[in-house]
N, C-alpha and C positions, 0 to 999 in steps of 0.2 A: 446502386452499388446497390447488391443487396448487405444488408444488414440486421440481426441482433441485437433487440436493448438487453442488456442485466444487470443484473445489480449486486453488489453482494453486503448485504445494513447499511441499502441506502446508498453507497460509493457508488454510479451507476455508470457506464459504457455503453460505446453502442464499438461490439463488435462485427469484424469484419473476417474472415477465408482469405486473403490475401491472392491465395492460390488459384481459384474459383472466378477471385472478380482481377480480372489480367490490368482492365485498363485505368485502373489510378492511376493521377496523375503525378507525377515526379514530385514536388512541395508538398507532402504526408504533411507535415508543421499545419500549413497553407489548408490545409484539406483540415485537422483534425479544432483550427478554431472555425473553422465554418461548420461544420459538425454538432462539436460541442455547444454552441451556443442555442439556449437555453429559447431567445423569438423566435432563430431566425433559420435555428438548425433544429436536428432532432432533438439533443439537448444532452448532454451528462456531463462526467466529469476527466471523462477522457475518451482516448480511440485506441482501441485494443486488436494489433494485427494478428491471426493466427496464420504460420509459414510452415511448410516444409523446411525440415534440420537433418545436418547430415551431424549433427551427434548427437540429438537427445530424437522421442519421438514426435515431439513436434518445433516450431519459438513461436515464442511471442515478444509483438514490439508492445510502445505502450505509448503515445501519446498523451501531455495533458492540454485540457483546455487550454491551456493558451497560447501553445504550440510545439510547445521544447518536451523533451524528452527524457522519459523515466527511467529509470534502471530498468527498477522489476516494481509489480503493487500486490498485494498479498489477496486485495480479494478480486483485481479482476483475476489472477491465477489459477483461485476456483474455480470463477464463471469458464475459463480456459478447461476448465477441466472437466467440471462437466458438457459443455457443448461439443468436445472434444470425442468425447467418450458417446453422447445420446447422438451425435449425427454420422458415427461410425466412424470418425477418425484413424483413434486407437478403437480397438478391441479386450485393453484391461483394465485394472480396476487402477491400476500403480505405474504412474507414466508417468515420465521424464519431460519436464517442460527446457527449452533453451533461450535463459534471458539475459539484460543487459548486466542481473549480477551475480551468471551462470546458471548451474543445473541445477534448476526445484524440483520435486519429488512428491506430487500431488496424488494424498490416493483419495477413492471414490469408497463414502460411506453408503451402501444401499440398502436398504428394505422392501423386499416383493419387488424387488428390482428396480426401483428406482432412487435414485441422486439424492439424499439426503443431508446430506452431507459432504464436505471435504479436508478434511485432516493435508496440511501441506509439511514438507522435512522444508524447514528454511533456511537452513545451515547452520554456523555458527556465526555468531553474531561477533562483528568486531568494532575494539575497544579501546584502540591507540589509538593519539588524537588524530595524527598522520593517517588513520585512514579512513576515519569519520567524510573527509580531511576537517582539519580543525589548525588552524593557526594558534600556534605556543609551545612551552615546553613539551617532549616527548612525555609519555605516559599517557592513564584511561585519565577521562573529565568523567569526574564523580565527584558533586552537590559543589559544585565551584563557581565562583560566585563570575558574575557577568553581568555589564556594566553596562547598558542597553538607556543609550539617555541619559536621563536623569534619576533612571531608577537599576537595583541589583538585582538580578534576578539567580537560581543558584538552581547551575544546570548541571546533567548527565546525558554527552551526548552519543550514543549508540551509530553504528550504521550496520545494517540489513543487507545489504548491498548497494544502498542508499544513504542519506545522512538523517539523524534524528538531534532531538535537541527537548529533552526531554523536563518541563518541571512541574516539580511537586509543588500544589496548593492545596490552602485550607476547605476549599468551593473552587468548583472547575466554573459553576453556572455564574456566579458572579465578575467572572474573568471578558474582561470588554479584546472579542476573538479578532476582530474585524481590527484593533489597534496594535494589539501585539502582536498580533501573528506575522505581519509583514515588515516590522522593525525586526524581529528575530528574525528572521529569512531572509533578510538579504544582511544582519550583522557582519560587518567584513571579515569577523571573530570565521568564518566564513565561506572562504574564496569562491564553492557549490553554491549558494545557500543551502538551508536546512528545511527539512517538514519539524513541524513547532508540535510537540504533544505537552500540554497542561492538563494534570490529572490528580487527582482525590483522593487518597486510601482510606475506603470502607474498612475492609479489615485484614487477614494476612494472607487471604487469600483473593479478593475483591479488593478490582480498582471502577475509577469511575475517567472516560475521559474522553476528552473534548483534543480538534487536530485541526491545524490549520495545514496545507495539504502544498510544502512546495512547489507551485504551478499549476495549481488550483484552485486556490482559496481555501474558505473552510467545508467540508463535507462532512458528509454526514457518519463516515467509518471510515476509517485506514488498516487496513491488516498491514501492513512493519510496522506501521505506528505504533500496532497494540501489540505487536512484539517487542520493537526496541524500546515501548514500557514498559511490558512485564519485564524481563534484561535487566531493564535501572532499577526498577520496586525493588527488582533481590538484592541487584549491588549496595545498596543504600538501607538495607535489611529493612526494610517498609510490611516485605510479603519472600514467602516463601518462592519456591520455581514455579507452582501450580499456581494461574491467578485469570481466575475470571475476569474480562477489558469490557465492563459495560460502556454501550456509543451510545448515541441517541437513538438505534428502531433495534436493540438488539444488542448482544453480549457475543464475542468470542473467547475462545478457550485452549489459554495458551501453557505451555509448559518448556521450561528450561532443561532439558533434559542431561541427565547425567553422563549422554557422549560430548557435552558439548552443545547440542544444535539444540533449534528452536520449531518444535512444534504448533500449529496454528491448526483449529478447526474449528468451523466456518460453514456457514449457509451460502449458497450460488444461488439465482432465481431468475429464469429469462422473464422477460415482461411483454417482449413482441417482438416481431420482425415484420423489414418491410424494402422499401424503394427509396435510398436521395440520389437528387438529381444531381448529374456534380455538373457545375456551372464554369465557366472561364473565368 
C-alpha cells in the first residue's frame, strides 16, 4: 500500500489515495490499528483515505488509531487539501471535500505557487444538546456542571460534526490528561463518547489547549477541537469571535464569523512517502 505521512501541528496521519490502491483489505478498521501502531506500523493518530466523490471534488474517510471511524478531522482535512492540489487530484485552490460531517470547503493559501497554509470553512457549530449528542434536558450546554467520579467539571459542549466537551481551567499544564481525558470521553452523558479539550484563557484573543481525542487519546493538536474551543470561549465571554488557539507545536487561527460559520487557518506538512506491506 503506497502511503504519505502527513501532519498538522504534530497531529499525524497515514494518508492513502484509495482510488489508486484498489487492493485495500475490507477490514479498514483493523488496517488502521496496525498501520497507526508506533512500534509495529508506520505510526500515526489516524488513517485517512482519499476517495472520489459524486457530491464534492473528493471525499475523505478517517479511522482513528483504535480503529473507530471519525466523522471529521480539522488537521486531516488541511493535509488532504494540500495533497490533492499538489498531486493534481484537483486543480483549484478552493475545493469541496465530502466528509462524514458533510461537505467542508478548504481554501489553499499560496505563496509563489507553494501551499503555505490552508483555511477551512468548517461550517456552523451545532450547539443544542441533542446535536452533540449529550443526554439531558433540551437546550445548549454552556458552563454546565458535570459530575465525573468525585469531581465536578464545568463543561461547554460543541459539535463540529463530531462531539467536543470543553473545560476551562486556570492552567492546562497541571491537568492529568491521561487520567481525566478518558474519564470524560467515556462519560455516560455522551452516548457516542466525546473529544475533550482543557483550555486556559490567555487573553481576549488567545487561549491554550490540550486535547484528549476520542478514539486516539492524547494528541498534539486537534483542528475540530480548536474550533470547538473558540466557539466555547466566545459563548462563555472569555474571548471574542477571533481566537488564536495555541497547541503543543504551534497555533491555529479560528474565526467564528458573522455568517455563523467557523473558519480555521493552519499549516499542513508532508513528511515522507513509503510502501506499507499489508499482511493477513
